[in-house]
DRENTORKOL-3810 file (N, C-alpha, C; in nm, 4 decimals):
REM DRENTORKOL-3810
@n.u->-0.8104; n.v->-0.8443; n.w->-1.0009; ca.u->-0.8888; ca.v->-0.7988; ca.w->-0.8967; c.u->-0.9261; c.v->-0.9102; c.w->-0.7989
@n.u->-0.9137; n.v->-0.8833; n.w->-0.6729; ca.u->-0.9464; ca.v->-0.9831; ca.w->-0.5723; c.u->-1.0046; c.v->-0.9121; c.w->-0.4511
@n.u->-1.0991; n.v->-0.9802; n.w->-0.3843; ca.u->-1.1656; ca.v->-0.9246; ca.w->-0.2684; c.u->-1.1306; c.v->-1.0044; c.w->-0.1437
@n.u->-1.1121; n.v->-0.9444; n.w->-0.0336; ca.u->-1.0907; ca.v->-1.0181; ca.w->0.0946; c.u->-1.2099; c.v->-0.9762; c.w->0.1837
@n.u->-1.2759; n.v->-1.0825; n.w->0.2438; ca.u->-1.3802; ca.v->-1.0521; ca.w->0.3362; c.u->-1.3739; c.v->-1.1433; c.w->0.4580
@n.u->-1.4391; n.v->-1.1089; n.w->0.5601; ca.u->-1.4318; ca.v->-1.1845; ca.w->0.6917; c.u->-1.5460; c.v->-1.2899; c.w->0.7039
@n.u->-1.6329; n.v->-1.2952; n.w->0.6119; ca.u->-1.7401; ca.v->-1.3981; ca.w->0.6192; c.u->-1.6846; c.v->-1.5396; c.w->0.5815
@n.u->-1.7716; n.v->-1.6429; n.w->0.5962; ca.u->-1.7401; ca.v->-1.7690; ca.w->0.5520; c.u->-1.7280; c.v->-1.7785; c.w->0.4017
@n.u->-1.6791; n.v->-1.8819; n.w->0.3469; ca.u->-1.6710; ca.v->-1.9011; ca.w->0.2031; c.u->-1.8154; c.v->-1.8971; c.w->0.1458
@n.u->-1.9078; n.v->-1.9615; n.w->0.2098; ca.u->-2.0503; ca.v->-1.9684; ca.w->0.1588; c.u->-2.1101; c.v->-1.8260; c.w->0.1624
@n.u->-2.0832; n.v->-1.7521; n.w->0.2697; ca.u->-2.1383; ca.v->-1.6152; ca.w->0.2828; c.u->-2.0802; c.v->-1.5273; c.w->0.1710
@n.u->-1.9453; n.v->-1.5396; n.w->0.1439; ca.u->-1.8805; ca.v->-1.4710; ca.w->0.0352; c.u->-1.9400; c.v->-1.5068; c.w->-0.0953
@n.u->-1.9644; n.v->-1.6394; n.w->-0.1251; ca.u->-2.0165; ca.v->-1.6844; ca.w->-0.2471; c.u->-2.1563; c.v->-1.6135; c.w->-0.2759
@n.u->-2.2363; n.v->-1.6214; n.w->-0.1743; ca.u->-2.3740; ca.v->-1.5622; ca.w->-0.1829; c.u->-2.3733; c.v->-1.4114; c.w->-0.2052
@n.u->-2.2869; n.v->-1.3401; n.w->-0.1244; ca.u->-2.2781; ca.v->-1.1957; ca.w->-0.1457; c.u->-2.2275; c.v->-1.1567; c.w->-0.2724
@n.u->-2.1148; n.v->-1.2128; n.w->-0.3225; ca.u->-2.0656; ca.v->-1.1697; ca.w->-0.4518; c.u->-2.1448; c.v->-1.2060; c.w->-0.5677
@n.u->-2.2187; n.v->-1.3248; n.w->-0.5611; ca.u->-2.3064; ca.v->-1.3608; ca.w->-0.6626; c.u->-2.4237; c.v->-1.2670; c.w->-0.6837
@n.u->-2.4719; n.v->-1.2083; n.w->-0.5681; ca.u->-2.5763; ca.v->-1.1087; ca.w->-0.5710; c.u->-2.5437; c.v->-0.9858; c.w->-0.6449
@n.u->-2.4141; n.v->-0.9508; n.w->-0.6600; ca.u->-2.3707; ca.v->-0.8350; ca.w->-0.7293; c.u->-2.3005; c.v->-0.8699; c.w->-0.8615
@n.u->-2.3202; n.v->-0.9944; n.w->-0.9113; ca.u->-2.2710; ca.v->-1.0302; ca.w->-1.0341; c.u->-2.1223; c.v->-1.0524; c.w->-1.0439
@n.u->-2.0648; n.v->-1.0817; n.w->-0.9256; ca.u->-1.9177; ca.v->-1.1010; ca.w->-0.9151; c.u->-1.8815; c.v->-1.2458; c.w->-0.8702
@n.u->-1.9616; n.v->-1.3428; n.w->-0.9097; ca.u->-1.9403; ca.v->-1.4803; ca.w->-0.8740; c.u->-1.8068; c.v->-1.5313; c.w->-0.9184
@n.u->-1.7515; n.v->-1.4798; n.w->-1.0306; ca.u->-1.6320; ca.v->-1.5343; ca.w->-1.0857; c.u->-1.5041; c.v->-1.4574; c.w->-1.0461
@n.u->-1.5209; n.v->-1.3512; n.w->-0.9649; ca.u->-1.4100; ca.v->-1.2696; ca.w->-0.9228; c.u->-1.3349; c.v->-1.3416; c.w->-0.8046
@n.u->-1.1989; n.v->-1.3397; n.w->-0.8085; ca.u->-1.1231; ca.v->-1.3925; ca.w->-0.7027; c.u->-1.1514; c.v->-1.3324; c.w->-0.5676
@n.u->-1.1595; n.v->-1.4151; n.w->-0.4585; ca.u->-1.1850; ca.v->-1.3612; ca.w->-0.3307; c.u->-1.1292; c.v->-1.4624; c.w->-0.2308
@n.u->-1.1001; n.v->-1.4085; n.w->-0.1115; ca.u->-1.0403; ca.v->-1.4813; ca.w->0.0013; c.u->-1.1348; c.v->-1.4637; c.w->0.1280
@n.u->-1.1607; n.v->-1.5615; n.w->0.1951; ca.u->-1.2297; ca.v->-1.5473; ca.w->0.3244; c.u->-1.1182; c.v->-1.5450; c.w->0.4309
@n.u->-1.1220; n.v->-1.4382; n.w->0.5122; ca.u->-1.0182; ca.v->-1.4129; ca.w->0.6078; c.u->-1.0907; c.v->-1.3793; c.w->0.7443
@n.u->-1.1589; n.v->-1.4739; n.w->0.8082; ca.u->-1.2327; ca.v->-1.4495; ca.w->0.9315; c.u->-1.1479; c.v->-1.3978; c.w->1.0427
@n.u->-1.0206; n.v->-1.4321; n.w->1.0395; ca.u->-0.9279; ca.v->-1.3894; ca.w->1.1567; c.u->-0.8716; c.v->-1.2562; c.w->1.1248
@n.u->-0.8907; n.v->-1.1961; n.w->1.0082; ca.u->-0.8460; ca.v->-1.0662; ca.w->0.9703; c.u->-0.6906; c.v->-1.0535; c.w->0.9573
@n.u->-0.6289; n.v->-1.1619; n.w->0.9314; ca.u->-0.4838; ca.v->-1.1662; ca.w->0.9234; c.u->-0.4373; c.v->-1.0835; c.w->0.7971
@n.u->-0.5041; n.v->-1.0943; n.w->0.6874; ca.u->-0.4647; ca.v->-1.0123; ca.w->0.5743; c.u->-0.4916; c.v->-0.8662; c.w->0.5981
@n.u->-0.5964; n.v->-0.8345; n.w->0.6645; ca.u->-0.6289; ca.v->-0.6963; ca.w->0.6975; c.u->-0.5100; c.v->-0.6412; c.w->0.7811
@n.u->-0.4652; n.v->-0.7169; n.w->0.8812; ca.u->-0.3491; ca.v->-0.6654; ca.w->0.9585; c.u->-0.2213; c.v->-0.6542; c.w->0.8813
@n.u->-0.1999; n.v->-0.7525; n.w->0.7920; ca.u->-0.0771; ca.v->-0.7453; ca.w->0.7032; c.u->-0.0691; c.v->-0.6283; c.w->0.6216
@n.u->-0.1882; n.v->-0.5730; n.w->0.5816; ca.u->-0.1959; ca.v->-0.4527; ca.w->0.5005; c.u->-0.2073; c.v->-0.3230; c.w->0.5814
@n.u->-0.1848; n.v->-0.3340; n.w->0.7110; ca.u->-0.1934; ca.v->-0.2236; ca.w->0.7996; c.u->-0.3259; c.v->-0.1643; c.w->0.8277
@n.u->-0.4349; n.v->-0.2441; n.w->0.8069; ca.u->-0.5644; ca.v->-0.2036; ca.w->0.8375; c.u->-0.5994; c.v->-0.2352; c.w->0.9809
@n.u->-0.6331; n.v->-0.1258; n.w->1.0575; ca.u->-0.6608; ca.v->-0.1396; ca.w->1.1975; c.u->-0.8088; c.v->-0.1561; c.w->1.2243
@n.u->-0.8357; n.v->-0.1757; n.w->1.3518; ca.u->-0.9802; ca.v->-0.1776; ca.w->1.4030; c.u->-1.0231; c.v->-0.0350; c.w->1.4334
@n.u->-1.1370; n.v->-0.0050; n.w->1.3944; ca.u->-1.1879; ca.v->0.1382; ca.w->1.4207; c.u->-1.2254; c.v->0.1588; c.w->1.5712
@n.u->-1.2403; n.v->0.2774; n.w->1.6110; ca.u->-1.2889; ca.v->0.3096; ca.w->1.7394; c.u->-1.4339; c.v->0.3283; c.w->1.7444
@n.u->-1.4994; n.v->0.3321; n.w->1.8558; ca.u->-1.6424; ca.v->0.3547; ca.w->1.8628; c.u->-1.6818; c.v->0.4882; c.w->1.7902
@n.u->-1.6079; n.v->0.5865; n.w->1.8128; ca.u->-1.6240; ca.v->0.7186; ca.w->1.7469; c.u->-1.6177; c.v->0.7086; c.w->1.5938
@n.u->-1.5276; n.v->0.6256; n.w->1.5410; ca.u->-1.5166; ca.v->0.6160; ca.w->1.3942; c.u->-1.6284; c.v->0.5297; c.w->1.3360
@n.u->-1.6679; n.v->0.4330; n.w->1.4070; ca.u->-1.7715; ca.v->0.3406; ca.w->1.3543; c.u->-1.9089; c.v->0.3895; c.w->1.3674
@n.u->-1.9416; n.v->0.4562; n.w->1.4808; ca.u->-2.0798; ca.v->0.5085; ca.w->1.5080; c.u->-2.0854; c.v->0.6603; c.w->1.5037
@n.u->-2.0370; n.v->0.7199; n.w->1.3974; ca.u->-2.0588; ca.v->0.8658; ca.w->1.3932; c.u->-2.1628; c.v->0.9020; c.w->1.2850
@n.u->-2.2003; n.v->1.0258; n.w->1.2807; ca.u->-2.3023; ca.v->1.0710; ca.w->1.1960; c.u->-2.2767; c.v->1.0403; c.w->1.0466
@n.u->-2.1489; n.v->1.0580; n.w->0.9993; ca.u->-2.1163; ca.v->1.0310; ca.w->0.8556; c.u->-2.1439; c.v->0.8824; c.w->0.8274
@n.u->-2.1152; n.v->0.7839; n.w->0.9155; ca.u->-2.1334; ca.v->0.6494; ca.w->0.8900; c.u->-2.2821; c.v->0.6136; c.w->0.8937
@n.u->-2.3556; n.v->0.6685; n.w->0.9851; ca.u->-2.5089; ca.v->0.6499; ca.w->0.9815; c.u->-2.5662; c.v->0.6960; c.w->0.8568
@n.u->-2.5229; n.v->0.8146; n.w->0.8139; ca.u->-2.5757; ca.v->0.8783; ca.w->0.6854; c.u->-2.5473; c.v->0.7840; c.w->0.5681
@n.u->-2.4256; n.v->0.7421; n.w->0.5547; ca.u->-2.3820; ca.v->0.6519; ca.w->0.4426; c.u->-2.4518; c.v->0.5268; c.w->0.4476
@n.u->-2.4712; n.v->0.4738; n.w->0.5687; ca.u->-2.5434; ca.v->0.3433; ca.w->0.5824; c.u->-2.6862; c.v->0.3501; c.w->0.5359
@n.u->-2.7544; n.v->0.4703; n.w->0.5712; ca.u->-2.8922; ca.v->0.4902; ca.w->0.5291; c.u->-2.8960; c.v->0.5059; c.w->0.3705
@n.u->-2.7992; n.v->0.5765; n.w->0.3128; ca.u->-2.7971; ca.v->0.5886; ca.w->0.1691; c.u->-2.7795; c.v->0.4596; c.w->0.1049
@n.u->-2.6921; n.v->0.3784; n.w->0.1566; ca.u->-2.6589; ca.v->0.2481; ca.w->0.0925; c.u->-2.7743; c.v->0.1494; c.w->0.1125
@n.u->-2.8176; n.v->0.1426; n.w->0.2362; ca.u->-2.9185; ca.v->0.0374; ca.w->0.2686; c.u->-3.0583; c.v->0.0696; c.w->0.2109
@n.u->-3.1011; n.v->0.1963; n.w->0.2243; ca.u->-3.2358; ca.v->0.2313; ca.w->0.1935; c.u->-3.2425; c.v->0.3006; c.w->0.0530
@n.u->-3.1706; n.v->0.4038; n.w->0.0298; ca.u->-3.1866; ca.v->0.4789; ca.w->-0.0939; c.u->-3.1287; c.v->0.4055; c.w->-0.2067
@n.u->-3.0198; n.v->0.3252; n.w->-0.1924; ca.u->-2.9581; ca.v->0.2571; ca.w->-0.3046; c.u->-3.0086; c.v->0.1121; c.w->-0.3076
@n.u->-3.0894; n.v->0.0692; n.w->-0.2049; ca.u->-3.1564; ca.v->-0.0552; ca.w->-0.2119; c.u->-3.0679; c.v->-0.1810; c.w->-0.1814
@n.u->-2.9578; n.v->-0.1623; n.w->-0.1104; ca.u->-2.8691; ca.v->-0.2775; ca.w->-0.0754; c.u->-2.9280; c.v->-0.3614; c.w->0.0535
@n.u->-3.0101; n.v->-0.2881; n.w->0.1248; ca.u->-3.0673; ca.v->-0.3484; ca.w->0.2458; c.u->-2.9650; c.v->-0.3636; c.w->0.3583
@n.u->-3.0031; n.v->-0.4242; n.w->0.4641; ca.u->-2.9186; ca.v->-0.4476; ca.w->0.5809; c.u->-2.9012; c.v->-0.6008; c.w->0.5994
@n.u->-2.7766; n.v->-0.6471; n.w->0.5967; ca.u->-2.7534; ca.v->-0.7903; ca.w->0.6143; c.u->-2.6981; c.v->-0.8142; c.w->0.7461
@n.u->-2.6767; n.v->-0.9486; n.w->0.7704; ca.u->-2.6151; ca.v->-0.9966; ca.w->0.8934; c.u->-2.4709; c.v->-0.9601; c.w->0.8930
@n.u->-2.4235; n.v->-0.9226; n.w->1.0112; ca.u->-2.2792; ca.v->-0.8935; ca.w->1.0223; c.u->-2.1951; c.v->-1.0226; c.w->1.0102
@n.u->-2.0967; n.v->-1.0111; n.w->0.9287; ca.u->-2.0004; ca.v->-1.1219; ca.w->0.9180; c.u->-1.8631; c.v->-1.0753; c.w->0.9408
@n.u->-1.8026; n.v->-1.1264; n.w->1.0450; ca.u->-1.6730; ca.v->-1.0878; ca.w->1.0868; c.u->-1.6735; c.v->-0.9766; c.w->1.1901
@n.u->-1.5672; n.v->-0.9029; n.w->1.2004; ca.u->-1.5497; ca.v->-0.7973; ca.w->1.3048; c.u->-1.6079; c.v->-0.6655; c.w->1.2518
@n.u->-1.7041; n.v->-0.6210; n.w->1.3084; ca.u->-1.7726; ca.v->-0.4968; ca.w->1.2657; c.u->-1.6892; c.v->-0.3684; c.w->1.2870
@n.u->-1.5786; n.v->-0.3846; n.w->1.3622; ca.u->-1.4864; ca.v->-0.2734; ca.w->1.3904; c.u->-1.3605; c.v->-0.2708; c.w->1.2936
@n.u->-1.3514; n.v->-0.3782; n.w->1.2158; ca.u->-1.2311; ca.v->-0.3866; ca.w->1.1229; c.u->-1.2523; c.v->-0.2797; c.w->1.0112
@n.u->-1.1535; n.v->-0.2044; n.w->1.0037; ca.u->-1.1549; ca.v->-0.0922; ca.w->0.8920; c.u->-1.1178; c.v->-0.1567; c.w->0.7625
@n.u->-1.1835; n.v->-0.1130; n.w->0.6575; ca.u->-1.1551; ca.v->-0.1621; ca.w->0.5207; c.u->-1.0423; c.v->-0.0881; c.w->0.4574
@n.u->-1.0028; n.v->-0.1345; n.w->0.3382; ca.u->-0.9088; ca.v->-0.0732; ca.w->0.2625; c.u->-0.9059; c.v->-0.1199; c.w->0.1205
@n.u->-0.8486; n.v->-0.0444; n.w->0.0283; ca.u->-0.8317; ca.v->-0.0818; ca.w->-0.1158; c.u->-0.6860; c.v->-0.0614; c.w->-0.1564
@n.u->-0.6404; n.v->-0.1644; n.w->-0.2226; ca.u->-0.5042; ca.v->-0.1640; ca.w->-0.2606; c.u->-0.4779; c.v->-0.1966; c.w->-0.4089
@n.u->-0.3953; n.v->-0.1295; n.w->-0.4783; ca.u->-0.3485; ca.v->-0.1718; ca.w->-0.6105; c.u->-0.2146; c.v->-0.2237; c.w->-0.6002
@n.u->-0.2015; n.v->-0.3528; n.w->-0.6370; ca.u->-0.0814; ca.v->-0.4297; ca.w->-0.6198; c.u->-0.0304; c.v->-0.4643; c.w->-0.7569
@n.u->0.0968; n.v->-0.4393; n.w->-0.7805; ca.u->0.1617; ca.v->-0.4689; ca.w->-0.9077; c.u->0.2949; c.v->-0.5354; c.w->-0.8841
@n.u->0.3093; n.v->-0.6593; n.w->-0.9340; ca.u->0.4361; ca.v->-0.7233; ca.w->-0.9133; c.u->0.4836; c.v->-0.7379; c.w->-0.7705
@n.u->0.3822; n.v->-0.7766; n.w->-0.6879; ca.u->0.3988; ca.v->-0.8000; ca.w->-0.5429; c.u->0.4298; c.v->-0.6800; c.w->-0.4615
@n.u->0.4055; n.v->-0.5627; n.w->-0.5174; ca.u->0.4256; ca.v->-0.4367; ca.w->-0.4391; c.u->0.2989; c.v->-0.3593; c.w->-0.4394
@n.u->0.2702; n.v->-0.2868; n.w->-0.3255; ca.u->0.1548; ca.v->-0.1966; ca.w->-0.3171; c.u->0.1932; c.v->-0.0725; c.w->-0.3913
@n.u->0.1248; n.v->-0.0428; n.w->-0.4999; ca.u->0.1470; ca.v->0.0780; ca.w->-0.5782; c.u->0.0574; c.v->0.1901; c.w->-0.5297
@n.u->-0.0608; n.v->0.1588; n.w->-0.4883; ca.u->-0.1592; ca.v->0.2633; ca.w->-0.4398; c.u->-0.2343; c.v->0.2002; c.w->-0.3217
@n.u->-0.2632; n.v->0.2837; n.w->-0.2177; ca.u->-0.3353; ca.v->0.2362; ca.w->-0.1081; c.u->-0.4424; c.v->0.3408; c.w->-0.0614
@n.u->-0.5577; n.v->0.2920; n.w->-0.0177; ca.u->-0.6561; ca.v->0.3727; ca.w->0.0458; c.u->-0.7030; c.v->0.2950; c.w->0.1687
@n.u->-0.6605; n.v->0.3508; n.w->0.2878; ca.u->-0.7068; ca.v->0.2965; ca.w->0.4151; c.u->-0.8151; c.v->0.3943; c.w->0.4708
@n.u->-0.9327; n.v->0.3357; n.w->0.4873; ca.u->-1.0466; ca.v->0.4153; ca.w->0.5329; c.u->-1.0283; c.v->0.4714; c.w->0.6668
@n.u->-1.0703; n.v->0.5972; n.w->0.6938; ca.u->-1.0651; ca.v->0.6520; ca.w->0.8262; c.u->-1.1947; c.v->0.6233; c.w->0.8941
@n.u->-1.3070; n.v->0.6021; n.w->0.8181; ca.u->-1.4340; ca.v->0.5597; ca.w->0.8736; c.u->-1.4915; c.v->0.4614; c.w->0.7648
@n.u->-1.5867; n.v->0.3800; n.w->0.8027; ca.u->-1.6470; ca.v->0.2836; ca.w->0.7059; c.u->-1.7210; c.v->0.3594; c.w->0.5981
@n.u->-1.7547; n.v->0.4838; n.w->0.6217; ca.u->-1.8286; ca.v->0.5651; ca.w->0.5179; c.u->-1.7394; c.v->0.6202; c.w->0.4093
@n.u->-1.6134; n.v->0.6152; n.w->0.4304; ca.u->-1.5236; ca.v->0.6739; ca.w->0.3227; c.u->-1.5430; c.v->0.5982; c.w->0.1894
@n.u->-1.5235; n.v->0.6645; n.w->0.0813; ca.u->-1.5403; ca.v->0.6121; ca.w->-0.0505; c.u->-1.4133; c.v->0.6400; c.w->-0.1306
@n.u->-1.3362; n.v->0.5484; n.w->-0.1641; ca.u->-1.2173; ca.v->0.5718; ca.w->-0.2389; c.u->-1.2570; c.v->0.6115; c.w->-0.3842
@n.u->-1.1694; n.v->0.6828; n.w->-0.4527; ca.u->-1.1887; ca.v->0.7089; ca.w->-0.5966; c.u->-1.1204; c.v->0.5992; c.w->-0.6734
@n.u->-1.2085; n.v->0.5001; n.w->-0.7087; ca.u->-1.1495; ca.v->0.3787; ca.w->-0.7719; c.u->-1.0886; c.v->0.4136; c.w->-0.9110
@n.u->-1.1426; n.v->0.5030; n.w->-0.9857; ca.u->-1.0894; ca.v->0.5399; ca.w->-1.1172; c.u->-0.9534; c.v->0.6102; c.w->-1.1005
@n.u->-0.9394; n.v->0.6923; n.w->-0.9985; ca.u->-0.8109; ca.v->0.7554; ca.w->-0.9722; c.u->-0.7065; c.v->0.6525; c.w->-0.9380
@n.u->-0.7458; n.v->0.5544; n.w->-0.8570; ca.u->-0.6543; ca.v->0.4451; ca.w->-0.8124; c.u->-0.6017; c.v->0.3693; c.w->-0.9398
@n.u->-0.7046; n.v->0.3309; n.w->-1.0215; ca.u->-0.6676; ca.v->0.2554; ca.w->-1.1458; c.u->-0.5882; c.v->0.3227; c.w->-1.2435
@n.u->-0.5973; n.v->0.4559; n.w->-1.2466; ca.u->-0.5300; ca.v->0.5370; ca.w->-1.3437; c.u->-0.3823; c.v->0.5716; c.w->-1.3028
@n.u->-0.3316; n.v->0.5263; n.w->-1.1900; ca.u->-0.2033; ca.v->0.5616; ca.w->-1.1441; c.u->-0.1004; c.v->0.4979; c.w->-1.2331
@n.u->0.0202; n.v->0.5548; n.w->-1.2404; ca.u->0.1254; ca.v->0.4984; ca.w->-1.3181; c.u->0.1928; c.v->0.3751; c.w->-1.2487
@n.u->0.2119; n.v->0.2743; n.w->-1.3191; ca.u->0.2805; ca.v->0.1575; ca.w->-1.2626; c.u->0.4244; c.v->0.1722; c.w->-1.2773
@n.u->0.5056; n.v->0.1176; n.w->-1.1717; ca.u->0.6460; ca.v->0.1285; ca.w->-1.1714; c.u->0.7011; c.v->0.0512; c.w->-1.2962
@n.u->0.7999; n.v->0.1139; n.w->-1.3645; ca.u->0.8627; ca.v->0.0543; ca.w->-1.4756; c.u->0.7868; c.v->0.0574; c.w->-1.6073
@n.u->0.6786; n.v->0.1402; n.w->-1.6084; ca.u->0.5992; ca.v->0.1472; ca.w->-1.7292; c.u->0.6263; c.v->0.2784; c.w->-1.8020
END
């Protein structure tokens, strides 16, 4: 497992440590080069600032207690989740809005090529 983020290395260290992930591999990509290489685009104003995103933000920040942090990187950069096996993308989830939530268990349960 590896995470890519657009914050500085120090911002990433602080963020991941807060969630008990200090020892997980991660890359700081402030220029979003890896995001582009995986086909992740920048969102539009309508995709970033719609009701679904505001609702999910409220749930995460207030109801789930994650709070609101400082923006690190491009706030319009769309996220994604990828399962990579032997240098190939086996499964991909490219968010349509920042509020989308991939089914991580379904992604992890997929059959790997050659297995």
